[in-house]
C-alpha positions in Angstrom: 96.1 -18.8 36.5 98.1 -16.1 38.2 100.3 -17.5 41.0 100.8 -16.1 44.4 103.8 -14.0 45.4 105.6 -12.8 48.5 107.6 -9.6 48.8 110.1 -8.9 51.5 110.7 -5.2 51.2 114.5 -4.9 51.4 114.1 -1.1 51.7 112.4 -1.9 55.0 114.5 -5.0 55.7 116.2 -3.1 58.5 119.4 -4.0 60.2 119.7 -2.9 63.8 123.0 -4.7 64.5 123.9 -5.1 60.8 124.3 -2.4 58.2 121.0 -0.4 58.1 120.0 -1.4 54.5 120.7 -5.1 55.3 122.9 -5.5 52.3 124.1 -9.1 52.2 121.1 -10.4 54.2 120.0 -13.8 52.9 116.3 -14.4 52.8 114.9 -18.0 52.5 111.2 -18.6 51.9 110.1 -22.2 52.6 106.9 -23.4 50.9 105.2 -26.8 51.0 107.2 -28.3 48.1 110.2 -26.0 47.6 112.6 -23.5 49.1 113.4 -20.1 47.5 116.4 -17.9 48.5 117.6 -14.4 47.6 120.3 -12.1 48.8 119.9 -8.3 49.3 122.2 -6.5 46.8 122.9 -2.9 46.1 123.2 -3.1 42.3 124.4 -5.3 39.5 126.2 -2.9 37.2 127.9 0.4 36.8 125.9 3.2 38.4 122.9 0.9 38.8 120.8 0.4 41.9 118.2 -2.4 42.1 114.7 -1.9 43.6 115.0 -2.4 47.3 112.6 -5.3 47.5 113.0 -9.1 47.2 110.2 -10.6 45.1 109.4 -14.4 45.5 107.1 -16.0 43.0 105.2 -18.7 44.9 103.5 -20.3 41.9 100.4 -22.2 43.1 101.5 -22.4 46.7 99.1 -20.8 49.2 101.0 -21.6 52.3 104.3 -20.1 53.4 105.8 -22.3 56.0 108.5 -19.8 57.0 110.7 -16.9 56.0 114.2 -17.1 57.4 116.6 -14.2 57.4 120.4 -14.6 57.9 121.5 -11.0 58.7 125.0 -9.8 57.7 125.9 -9.7 61.4 125.4 -13.5 61.5 122.1 -13.2 63.5 119.3 -15.4 62.2 115.5 -15.0 62.5 112.6 -17.1 61.3 109.1 -15.7 60.8 106.1 -17.9 60.5 102.5 -17.4 59.4 103.2 -14.7 56.8 100.4 -14.2 54.3 101.2 -14.4 50.6 100.5 -11.4 48.3 101.8 -9.0 50.9 104.9 -6.8 51.5 106.5 -7.3 54.9 108.8 -5.2 57.0 111.4 -7.4 58.8 113.7 -5.7 61.3 116.7 -7.4 62.8 116.2 -8.4 66.4 112.4 -7.6 66.2 110.4 -10.9 66.3 107.3 -9.3 64.8 106.9 -8.9 61.0 104.9 -5.9 60.0 102.8 -5.8 56.8 103.4 -2.7 54.7 101.8 -1.1 51.7 105.1 0.1 50.0 
């Protein structure tokens, strides 16, 4: 069985008060039975740049309770009712998450 997934597209995780690429933003995905967390990074080695997306493997979970972003500025936002198996554009200070294709 292939599990579900969630992608927060860090390329489009846009800081409006924070640095534009949201480097350092901490994204927490709350599921029914566990919580997953990742931080937006620029790279992890010499002359290396990671793909600008955060991938969360949700396993068999079909419900995402919430996605919480702590922006580098210290601002915090929580998004609810995001569908799994989808990329999302999250913009600092914008309460509406936007589904994206890339």
